[in-house]
C-alpha positions as CSV (number, residue, x, y, z in Angstrom):
1,M,74.5,-45.9,3.1
2,L,77.6,-47.1,4.7
3,R,78.9,-48.9,1.4
4,M,78.7,-45.3,-0.2
5,I,80.0,-42.8,2.3
6,V,82.9,-45.3,4.2
7,P,85.2,-46.9,1.8
8,P,85.9,-43.6,-0.4
9,L,86.4,-41.4,3.2
10,A,88.7,-44.5,4.2
11,G,90.6,-44.0,0.8
12,L,90.3,-40.4,1.1
13,W,92.1,-41.1,4.9
14,A,94.8,-43.1,3.3
15,A,95.9,-40.7,0.7
16,F,96.3,-37.9,3.2
17,H,98.2,-40.3,5.5
18,L,100.4,-41.5,2.2
19,W,100.8,-38.0,1.5
20,Q,102.3,-36.7,4.7
21,G,104.4,-40.0,5.3
22,S,106.0,-39.6,1.6
23,T,109.1,-37.7,0.3
24,G,110.0,-36.2,-3.0
25,W,108.1,-36.8,-5.9
26,L,106.0,-39.8,-4.4
27,R,104.9,-36.9,-1.5
28,R,103.7,-34.7,-4.9
29,F,101.9,-37.6,-6.3
30,W,100.0,-38.6,-2.8
31,C,99.2,-34.6,-2.9
32,E,97.5,-34.5,-6.2
33,Y,95.9,-37.8,-5.4
34,F,94.6,-36.5,-2.4
35,A,93.1,-33.8,-4.1
36,I,91.3,-35.7,-7.1
37,A,89.8,-37.9,-4.3
38,M,88.4,-35.3,-2.2
39,G,87.1,-33.9,-5.5
40,A,85.6,-37.5,-6.3
41,F,84.2,-37.8,-2.8
42,T,82.8,-34.0,-3.0
43,L,80.7,-35.2,-5.4
44,S,79.8,-38.1,-4.6
45,L,77.9,-36.4,-1.4
46,I,76.3,-34.1,-3.6
47,W,75.2,-36.4,-6.3
48,R,74.6,-40.1,-5.3
49,E,75.7,-41.6,-8.4
50,W,79.1,-40.3,-8.6
51,S,80.2,-42.7,-5.0
52,G,81.1,-45.4,-7.7
53,L,83.9,-43.1,-8.8
54,A,84.8,-41.8,-5.0
55,A,85.1,-45.6,-4.4
56,A,87.3,-46.4,-7.3
57,V,89.6,-42.9,-7.0
58,G,89.8,-44.4,-3.2
59,A,90.9,-47.6,-3.2
60,V,94.1,-47.5,-4.6
61,P,95.2,-45.5,-1.2
62,L,93.1,-47.8,0.7
63,G,95.0,-50.9,-0.9
64,W,98.3,-49.6,-0.1
65,M,97.2,-48.8,4.1
66,L,95.1,-52.8,4.1
67,R,98.4,-53.9,2.6
68,D,100.3,-52.0,5.2
69,W,98.0,-53.2,8.4
70,R,98.5,-56.4,7.1
71,R,102.1,-56.2,7.6
72,R,101.8,-55.3,11.0
73,T,99.4,-57.1,11.5
74,I,101.7,-60.4,10.9
75,T,104.6,-59.1,12.7
76,A,102.6,-57.7,15.9
77,R,103.1,-59.7,19.0
78,N,100.4,-58.5,20.7
79,A,97.2,-60.5,19.7
80,S,94.9,-57.4,20.7
81,Q,96.9,-55.3,18.3
82,K,96.6,-57.9,15.5
83,A,92.5,-58.5,16.4
84,L,92.5,-54.1,16.1
85,L,93.9,-53.8,12.8
86,A,92.0,-56.8,11.3
87,G,89.2,-55.5,13.2
88,M,89.7,-51.9,11.2
89,A,90.3,-53.6,7.8
90,L,87.0,-55.8,8.0
91,A,85.3,-52.5,9.0
92,I,86.2,-50.5,6.2
93,A,86.0,-53.5,3.4
94,V,82.5,-54.5,4.3
95,P,81.3,-51.6,6.7
96,D,77.3,-52.5,6.7
97,L,78.4,-56.2,7.9
98,P,77.0,-55.7,11.6
99,F,73.8,-54.9,10.1
100,A,74.0,-57.6,7.4
101,A,75.0,-60.1,10.6
102,A,71.8,-58.9,12.5
103,R,69.7,-59.1,9.5
104,I,71.1,-63.4,8.8
105,V,70.5,-63.8,12.9
106,S,66.8,-62.1,13.9
107,P,65.2,-61.0,10.4
108,A,62.0,-60.1,11.7
109,Q,63.5,-57.8,14.1
110,A,66.3,-56.6,11.8
111,S,63.8,-55.9,8.9
112,G,63.0,-52.5,9.9
113,L,66.9,-51.4,9.3
114,W,65.9,-51.3,5.3
115,P,62.8,-50.3,3.6
116,E,63.8,-52.8,1.1
117,A,63.4,-55.8,3.8
118,A,59.8,-55.6,4.0
119,D,59.5,-56.7,0.5
C-alpha cells in the first residue's frame, strides 16, 4: 500500500513546491502540472488501478526535487543534514524498505505484515 501512495503523494508535494518557487511561464506550467497530478492522485485513491498513472505523473516533479536534494546533500557541511536529506530521498524512493528489512532479518515475525507472506 505504501508503494501505491507515497511516490505519487511525494510527487504531488514536489509539484506544489515547484509551483510556489517558480516565476513566469514556469510557474503556470507547474500550476497546471500540479492540477494534473492532483487529479491522477485522486483517481488513484478511488481506483487502485490508477496508481500507476499517479506514480508516473508524480515522477517528473519528484525527479526535480530529488535532484535538488542531491545538490544540497553534496554541498551540505553538516553530516546530520546530509543524513536527513539522504534518508528522506530513500524513504520516498523505497517507502516499504523498513518492512522489507524486517522480513529479511526475521521472516517468521514479519510474516504477519503481509498476507501473501504466509503462502
